[in-house]
VOBA-1610 file (N, C-alpha, C; in pm, whole numbers, padded with zeros to 5 digits, always signed):
BEGIN
Met+00101-00110+00025Met+00007+00039+00005Met+00054+00151-00003Phe+00253+00165-00005Phe+00338+00211+00056Phe+00404+00182-00116Gly+00370+00353-00132Gly+00480+00327-00286Gly+00612+00296-00209Arg+00705+00312-00302Arg+00851+00295-00281Arg+00927+00463-00263Arg+01002+00466-00172Arg+01051+00618-00142Arg+01109+00661-00295Ala+01048+00754-00296Ala+01118+00857-00407Ala+01288+00809-00398Arg+01434+00822-00516Arg+01498+00780-00503Arg+01543+00951-00493Arg+01676+00958-00406Arg+01725+01097-00452Arg+01859+01118-00454Asp+01847+01149-00558Asp+01988+01175-00606Asp+02125+01254-00493Lys+02243+01227-00536Lys+02311+01289-00484Lys+02328+01371-00557Pro+02409+01473-00486Pro+02406+01651-00523Pro+02600+01580-00590Glu+02560+01658-00719Glu+02752+01638-00815Glu+02745+01712-00678His+02918+01714-00705His+03067+01730-00587His+03053+01873-00677Gln+03101+01987-00640Gln+03106+02075-00669Gln+03254+02157-00646Ala+03310+02147-00748Ala+03435+02251-00792Ala+03437+02362-00660Val+03518+02435-00583Val+03519+02524-00497Val+03635+02598-00599Pro+03555+02694-00648Pro+03721+02756-00678Pro+03781+02863-00636Glu+03898+02861-00743Glu+04053+02837-00668Glu+04027+03013-00666Ala+04112+03017-00545Ala+04154+03150-00535Ala+04211+03226-00661Pro+04199+03368-00698Pro+04361+03395-00764Pro+04417+03420-00750Val+04566+03413-00852Val+04679+03366-00825Val+04728+03559-00813Asp+04787+03550-00698Asp+04775+03747-00706Asp+04966+03684-00751Glu+05021+03794-00904Glu+05130+03772-00939Glu+05206+03862-00871Phe+05159+03948-00830Phe+05268+04075-00802Phe+05306+04051-00605Ala+05241+03946-00561Ala+05245+03932-00406Ala+05443+03913-00323Arg+05512+03869-00416Arg+05646+03867-00398Arg+05686+04035-00386Ala+05619+04109-00506Ala+05607+04290-00501Ala+05610+04299-00341Arg+05452+04278-00310Arg+05397+04378-00176Arg+05488+04330-00077Gln+05492+04191-00054Gln+05624+04152+00048Gln+05724+04206+00015Val+05838+04281-00079Val+05911+04305-00132Val+05878+04507-00067Gly+05783+04532-00048Gly+05735+04650-00052Gly+05735+04635+00075Asp+05738+04553+00196Asp+05748+04649+00325Asp+05858+04653+00367Gly+05939+04576+00289Gly+06079+04543+00340Gly+06131+04705+00327Val+06142+04759+00182Val+06147+04865+00144Val+06104+05025+00257Leu+05996+04975+00302Leu+05943+05094+00384Leu+06006+05100+00509Ala+06069+04929+00541Ala+06087+04914+00736Ala+06285+05005+00666His+06324+05006+00546His+06436+05008+00517His+06444+05155+00477Ala+06328+05247+00445Ala+06313+05386+00441Ala+06343+05465+00587Ala+06252+05357+00646Ala+06262+05476+00784Ala+06376+05455+00849Lys+06483+05351+00814Lys+06589+05402+00885Lys+06643+05510+00822Val+06693+05492+00688Val+06707+05563+00599Val+06706+05753+00645Phe+06584+05700+00715Phe+06479+05891+00659Phe+06518+05950+00860Ala+06512+05841+00913Ala+06467+05838+01026Ala+06561+05919+01050Asp+06470+05985+01172Asp+06610+06156+01212Asp+06529+06151+01399Pro+06556+06230+01506Pro+06536+06215+01588Pro+06379+06305+01665Arg+06376+06339+01547Arg+06189+06379+01466Arg+06096+06292+01514Gly+06123+06186+01358Gly+06081+06090+01321Gly+06105+06078+01194Leu+05977+06029+01147Leu+05975+06051+00952Leu+05884+06172+00894His+05988+06171+00824His+05901+06307+00742His+05810+06278+00671Ala+05693+06295+00638Ala+05592+06215+00593Ala+05638+06257+00419Glu+05607+06384+00428Glu+05637+06445+00253Glu+05746+06416+00219Thr+05829+06406+00260Thr+06060+06352+00217Thr+06005+06177+00168Val+05960+06130+00249Val+05938+05937+00214Val+05837+06013+00132Leu+05748+05974+00136Leu+05637+05950+00038Leu+05668+06053-00098Thr+05719+06143-00090Thr+05751+06212-00262Thr+05876+06103-00248Val+06038+06061-00242Val+06060+05925-00246Val+05964+05844-00336Leu+05924+05810-00193Leu+05885+05613-00293Leu+05784+05673-00360Gly+05667+05798-00385Gly+05661+05851-00546Gly+05726+05829-00687Ser+05769+05882-00603Ser+05953+05933-00768Ser+05995+05765-00801Leu+05971+05657-00705Leu+06058+05551-00741Leu+05988+05472-00772Ala+05826+05471-00696Ala+05766+05384-00818Ala+05691+05438-00968Gly+05737+05577-00987Gly+05709+05663-01111Gly+05897+05619-01199Arg+05933+05577-01117Arg+06039+05541-01214Arg+06082+05371-01190Ala+06002+05330-01173Ala+05991+05199-01190Ala+05916+05109-01296Ala+05810+05200-01210Ala+05680+05182-01400Ala+05748+05201-01499Gln+05796+05327-01586Gln+05941+05379-01637Gln+05991+05177-01736Ile+06080+05238-01636Ile+06093+05045-01677Ile+06049+04943-01671Ala+05915+04864-01638Ala+05869+04824-01637Ala+05718+04835-01770Ala+05715+04998-01834Ala+05688+04993-02019Ala+05786+04963-02075Thr+05905+04979-02034Thr+06035+04976-02196Thr+06021+04854-02202Leu+06071+04787-02099Leu+06091+04605-02061Leu+05935+04502-02155Gly+05835+04608-02104Gly+05658+04533-02164Gly+05695+04547-02260Val+05746+04704-02338Val+05683+04674-02495Val+05830+04632-02550Gln+05920+04643-02500Gln+06024+04561-02603Gln+05973+04396-02592Ser+05943+04358-02478Ser+05980+04232-02520Ser+05868+04153-02604Gly+05731+04247-02620Gly+05590+04226-02658Gly+05511+04171-02624Ala+05515+04153-02418Ala+05454+04128-02351Ala+05316+04151-02407Pro+05188+04068-02327Pro+05049+04091-02378Pro+04974+04158-02368Glu+05058+04234-02228Glu+04910+04329-02206Glu+04959+04508-02209Tyr+05109+04431-02285Tyr+05140+04519-02354Tyr+05122+04553-02550Arg+05080+04498-02543Arg+05035+04489-02689Arg+04937+04559-02724Gly+05066+04663-02832Gly+05027+04831-02957Gly+05008+04923-02850Arg+05069+04921-02769Arg+05141+05072-02632Arg+05280+05089-02734Val+05300+05224-02660Val+05444+05299-02741Val+05513+05332-02616Asn+05607+05358-02615Asn+05648+05374-02567Asn+05704+05545-02655Arg+05694+05655-02593Arg+05755+05791-02702Arg+05840+05881-02580Val+05958+05956-02659Val+06001+06065-02627Val+05977+06193-02645Ala+05929+06241-02517Ala+05895+06451-02540Ala+05994+06530-02545Gln+06008+06644-02618Gln+06128+06724-02584Gln+06031+06884-02550Asp+06130+06909-02482Asp+06092+07050-02455Asp+06131+07159-02503Pro+06115+07313-02529Pro+06162+07352-02607Pro+06323+07433-02538Thr+06380+07398-02423Thr+06516+07365-02391Thr+06601+07241-02422Gly+06462+07193-02471Gly+06516+07025-02510Gly+06579+06915-02425Thr+06460+06931-02309Thr+06501+06870-02190Thr+06363+06757-02202Gln+06432+06614-02206Gln+06366+06522-02326Gln+06271+06450-02185Phe+06121+06351-02183Phe+06054+06314-02133Phe+06013+06181-02119Ala+06034+06092-02143Ala+05968+05996-02111Ala+05766+05959-02140Val+05729+05939-02219Val+05560+06000-02254Val+05542+05859-02325Gly+05381+05844-02314Gly+05336+05735-02388Gly+05206+05657-02328Asp+05137+05569-02369Asp+05076+05498-02285Asp+05131+05379-02292Gly+05199+05328-02335Gly+05299+05262-02215Gly+05322+05274-02141Ile+05392+05340-02124Ile+05390+05442-01966Ile+05249+05421-01846Asn+05167+05487-01938Asn+05012+05446-01832Asn+05006+05356-01812Leu+05043+05184-01853Leu+04950+05127-01725Leu+04964+05065-01639Pro+05085+05069-01679Pro+05158+05027-01447Pro+05152+05180-01372Leu+05130+05293-01467Leu+05149+05397-01352Leu+04978+05419-01320Phe+04890+05417-01410Phe+04727+05438-01404Phe+04654+05351-01399Glu+04694+05230-01556Glu+04570+05152-01542Glu+04543+05025-01557Ser+04651+04969-01492Ser+04647+04835-01469Ser+04550+04817-01327Pro+04454+04726-01276Pro+04462+04704-01174Pro+04585+04725-01057Asp+04675+04656-01067Asp+04769+04704-00986Asp+04885+04809-00975Ser+04813+04937-01061Ser+04839+05013-01089Ser+04954+05110-00939Val+04998+05205-00974Val+05043+05318-00959Val+04924+05355-00786His+04903+05411-00919His+04746+05501-00881His+04664+05388-00766Ala+04599+05300-00867Ala+04578+05214-00791Ala+04595+05153-00643Ile+04721+05142-00627Ile+04763+05075-00468Ile+04829+05185-00341Val+04855+05312-00395Val+04874+05454-00333Val+04739+05536-00276Thr+04520+05487-00362Thr+04492+05494-00329Thr+04387+05477-00297Ala+04418+05355-00205Ala+04338+05186-00191Ala+04302+05295-00056Pro+04434+05366+00071Pro+04438+05363+00179Pro+04299+05546+00154Leu+04325+05571+00116Leu+04193+05711+00119Leu+04092+05626+00105Leu+04046+05574-00030Leu+03944+05505-00043Leu+03884+05439+00036Ala+03933+05356+00155Ala+03869+05282+00243Ala+03888+05358+00278Ala+03884+05408+00390Ala+03865+05547+00461Ala+03749+05625+00426Gly+03693+05613+00304Gly+03558+05662+00269Gly+03594+05838+00213Arg+03682+05846+00128Arg+03764+05973+00145Arg+03780+06011-00001Thr+03723+06082-00102Thr+03791+06090-00263Thr+03910+06112-00280Ala+03969+06044-00372Ala+04168+05946-00417Ala+04126+06078-00449Pro+04282+06103-00582Pro+04303+06209-00651Pro+04284+06123-00810Thr+04263+06219-00857Thr+04168+06126-00995Thr+04317+06079-01088Val+04358+05972-01236Val+04390+05994-01281Val+04379+06137-01380Glu+04240+06153-01423Glu+04263+06237-01481Glu+04338+06416-01399Asp+04274+06387-01295Asp+04384+06511-01275Asp+04571+06554-01277Ile+04607+06428-01242Ile+04726+06374-01223Ile+04760+06415-01325Ala+04746+06375-01462Ala+04781+06323-01597Ala+04718+06469-01608Arg+04649+06542-01615Arg+04601+06666-01669Arg+04747+06806-01630His+04797+06786-01512His+04851+06881-01420His+04995+06882-01456Gly+05039+06722-01492Gly+05141+06716-01573Gly+05230+06757-01658Ala+05074+06724-01750Ala+05061+06715-01897Ala+05100+06972-01926Ala+05032+06978-01836Ala+04982+07159-01830Ala+05135+07257-01777Thr+05181+07153-01684Thr+05292+07176-01637Thr+05478+07113-01701Met+05435+07041-01794Met+05605+06974-01855Met+05633+07024-01932Gly+05785+07084-01889Gly+05863+07177-01959Gly+05890+07322-01886Thr+05844+07325-01760Thr+05796+07450-01679Thr+05881+07412-01569Pro+05964+07494-01455Pro+05982+07412-01315Pro+05880+07351-01269Ala+05749+07447-01236Ala+05614+07393-01138Ala+05604+07210-01215Phe+05594+07147-01330Phe+05626+07027-01325Phe+05704+06932-01242Glu+05900+06979-01203Glu+05917+06854-01110Glu+05855+06911-00987Val+05798+06985-00880Val+05763+06995-00790Val+05592+06884-00800Pro+05594+06874-00657Pro+05477+06794-00605Pro+05384+06903-00564Arg+05289+06860-00549Arg+05123+06983-00539Arg+05122+06878-00372Phe+05266+07004-00293Phe+05239+07035-00163Phe+05093+07058-00068Ala+05090+06994+00040Ala+04983+07110+00091Ala+05024+07263+00164Pro+04956+07339+00165Pro+05034+07503+00180Pro+05136+07482+00330Gly+05230+07513+00318Gly+05289+07543+00438Gly+05361+07412+00428Thr+05379+07285+00376Thr+05455+07178+00330Thr+05583+07144+00239Thr+05671+07064+00274Thr+05766+07031+00111Thr+05842+06868+00164Ala+05947+06814+00116Ala+06019+06789+00102Ala+06133+06829+00066Arg+06207+06674+00165Arg+06375+06741+00166Arg+06410+06728+00027Trp+06335+06632-00073Trp+06398+06627-00168Trp+06368+06607-00273Met+06321+06688-00387Met+06158+06605-00504Met+06248+06509-00646Pro+06174+06476-00705Pro+06098+06347-00765Pro+06283+06333-00909Arg+06301+06463-00836Arg+06436+06407-00997Arg+06598+06377-00872Glu+06640+06451-00782Glu+06711+06432-00682Glu+06697+06294-00630Ala+06616+06275-00584Ala+06529+06098-00566Ala+06524+06005-00638Val+06495+06026-00796Val+06543+05955-00849Val+06624+05921-00942Gly+06762+06065-00876Gly+06899+05998-00873Gly+06931+05921-00829Phe+06916+05929-00669Phe+06964+05868-00590Phe+06911+05763-00438Gly+06781+05768-00508Gly+06676+05683-00427Gly+06679+05521-00431Leu+06691+05540-00603Leu+06720+05322-00622Leu+06781+05282-00537Gln+06917+05351-00496Gln+07117+05281-00477Gln+07075+05268-00329Thr+06958+05390-00249Thr+06983+05415-00144Thr+06823+05262-00079Leu+06730+05288-00186Leu+06679+05156-00087Leu+06659+05103-00144Ala+06737+05026-00241Ala+06746+04913-00286Ala+06730+04766-00203Ile+06673+04693-00183Ile+06693+04560-00182Ile+06688+04512-00282Pro+06806+04399-00206Pro+06934+04362-00324Pro+06830+04352-00459Pro+06879+04337-00579Pro+06774+04367-00699Pro+06749+04197-00781Ile+06812+04093-00709Ile+06741+03950-00729Ile+06674+03979-00660Ala+06608+04017-00575Ala+06442+03991-00537Ala+06369+03996-00576Leu+06339+04024-00689Leu+06195+04113-00786Leu+06251+04107-00839Pro+06219+04035-00957Pro+06164+04091-01167Pro+06148+04269-01173Pro+06253+04279-01222Pro+06277+04437-01277Pro+06149+04540-01314Glu+06064+04466-01397Glu+05934+04458-01387Glu+05842+04492-01312Gln+05821+04432-01189Gln+05790+04420-01073Gln+05747+04523-00995Trp+05877+04613-01004Trp+05885+04672-00865Trp+05850+04823-00823Tyr+05796+04901-00986Tyr+05717+04952-00925Tyr+05582+04979-00854Val+05561+04797-00849Val+05480+04763-00675Val+05499+04817-00598Ala+05658+04769-00526Ala+05715+04676-00407Ala+05705+04866-00348Tyr+05736+05024-00452Tyr+05765+05112-00438Tyr+05606+05154-00344Ala+05477+05150-00437Ala+05405+05181-00439Ala+05286+05135-00311Thr+05348+05020-00282Thr+05274+04951-00174Thr+05376+05027-00027Ala+05479+05040-00015Ala+05529+05134+00131Ala+05455+05240+00088Ala+05478+05301-00024Ala+05366+05429-00045Ala+05258+05435+00077Ala+05173+05326+00025Ala+05054+05316+00043Ala+05036+05234+00253Lys+05111+05188+00219Lys+05130+05190+00396Lys+05192+05312+00458Leu+05342+05379+00434Leu+05300+05474+00541Leu+05231+05577+00527Leu+05130+05550+00400Leu+04989+05662+00401Leu+04925+05579+00519Glu+04844+05469+00510Glu+04786+05404+00646Glu+04850+05443+00734Met+04979+05435+00802Met+05021+05458+00966Met+04991+05540+00940Asn+04981+05708+00864Asn+04942+05820+00890Asn+04842+05867+00855Arg+04755+05783+00825Arg+04579+05818+00876Arg+04540+05847+01037Pro+04565+05787+01076Pro+04498+05889+01242Pro+04585+06008+01224His+04691+06027+01208His+04695+06186+01268His+04707+06248+01189Leu+04741+06214+01070Leu+04729+06309+00961Leu+04612+06324+00871Asp+04598+06421+00792Asp+04500+06467+00648Asp+04596+06353+00535Ile+04580+06211+00511Ile+04654+06224+00403Ile+04578+06192+00280Glu+04456+06303+00247Glu+04423+06285+00108Glu+04560+06407+00069Pro+04605+06514+00055Pro+04717+06606-00004Pro+04875+06463+00063Leu+04901+06427+00076Leu+05007+06378+00103Leu+05025+06185-00044Thr+04852+06237-00044Thr+04826+06093-00161Thr+04834+06207-00299Arg+04866+06285-00346Arg+04861+06321-00394Arg+04987+06375-00467Val+05009+06397-00299Val+05160+06371-00345Val+05229+06286-00384Val+05228+06135-00338Val+05292+06080-00447Val+05267+06040-00531Leu+05123+06100-00568Leu+05042+06049-00683Leu+05139+06148-00803Asp+05183+06241-00777Asp+05262+06363-00881Asp+05418+06308-00942Ser+05468+06274-00750Ser+05584+06275-00733Ser+05573+06105-00822Ala+05501+05994-00886Ala+05496+05921-00909Ala+05531+05926-01076Asn+05388+06019-01131Asn+05428+06111-01223Asn+05558+06164-01319Ile+05564+06245-01216Ile+05720+06267-01263Ile+05851+06207-01295Gly+05854+06103-01180Gly+05959+06000-01163Gly+05926+05916-01277Ala+05810+05924-01359Ala+05849+05815-01439Ala+05849+05916-01619Lys+05825+06033-01569Lys+05828+06123-01718Lys+05989+06123-01708Leu+06050+06175-01623Leu+06195+06228-01659Leu+06255+06076-01656Leu+06363+06123-01747Leu+06454+06071-01830Leu+06622+06048-01707Val+06575+06003-01673Val+06727+06070-01613Val+06832+05897-01556Thr+06957+05910-01542Thr+07056+05748-01562Thr+07092+05709-01421Pro+07082+05722-01349Pro+07102+05715-01154Pro+07264+05604-01237Thr+07384+05660-01143Thr+07528+05669-01118Thr+07499+05436-01097Val+07409+05483-00962Val+07365+05259-00988Val+07259+05285-00978Asp+07197+05227-01081Asp+07043+05217-01110Asp+06996+05030-01118Pro+07000+04998-00970Pro+07015+04780-00929Pro+06831+04760-01076Leu+06754+04800-01059Leu+06636+04807-01157Leu+06741+04724-01311Val+06774+04869-01343Val+06831+04859-01520Val+06952+04760-01502Gln+07033+04746-01444Gln+07126+04634-01385Gln+07114+04522-01423Thr+06959+04493-01376Thr+06899+04344-01398Thr+06850+04360-01501Ser+06758+04442-01597Ser+06716+04396-01688Ser+06821+04371-01862Ala+06941+04377-01778Ala+07075+04438-01892Ala+07067+04224-01917
//
């Protein structure tokens, strides 16, 4: 009088999707080391001067983005396909690196300098400087003295400007270059800057400091400076 109990099919095993691989995981770890080393190099009895350290780190992130773009275009890396690097010259004969190749690591990729550096500000619910603002300011001032000076908050400045920072900073702050491929160093320097911004968030307004980092990165990416010792260039030889 009772029918057979309906058979229940066992649910099919559903594979758990694998977490995406972070290709820059090592670069982020190196960024921690860069920040720790910067704290030793730049510390004085009053502590760390935020504007100076952030200007240096931003400048080096930009310089490293320029190197990454150069290597990426030269090697024909898929993400750089169709992109070019060019050299512009102002009326005084000063040359600058430009082109949409540099824009990828500097502004456009998910792990760009801009994306990494603005993360602490966005996490705090603040409005971050836009790519358009940084690029527009750089384009409007290129070839003038104003181009090489980040937009500091009134009454603040840094001990070194980006041209000086790019000239000596790679040698001063570099962990042994074997630690990281040269095309990934921009992530390390940007990570170091972002962590310093995060550390300062409880007691400083990091919005103008974030702009300083991004202006410095844009300047560092555009300057054609050959430091006396540049670990990033050496490893790419």
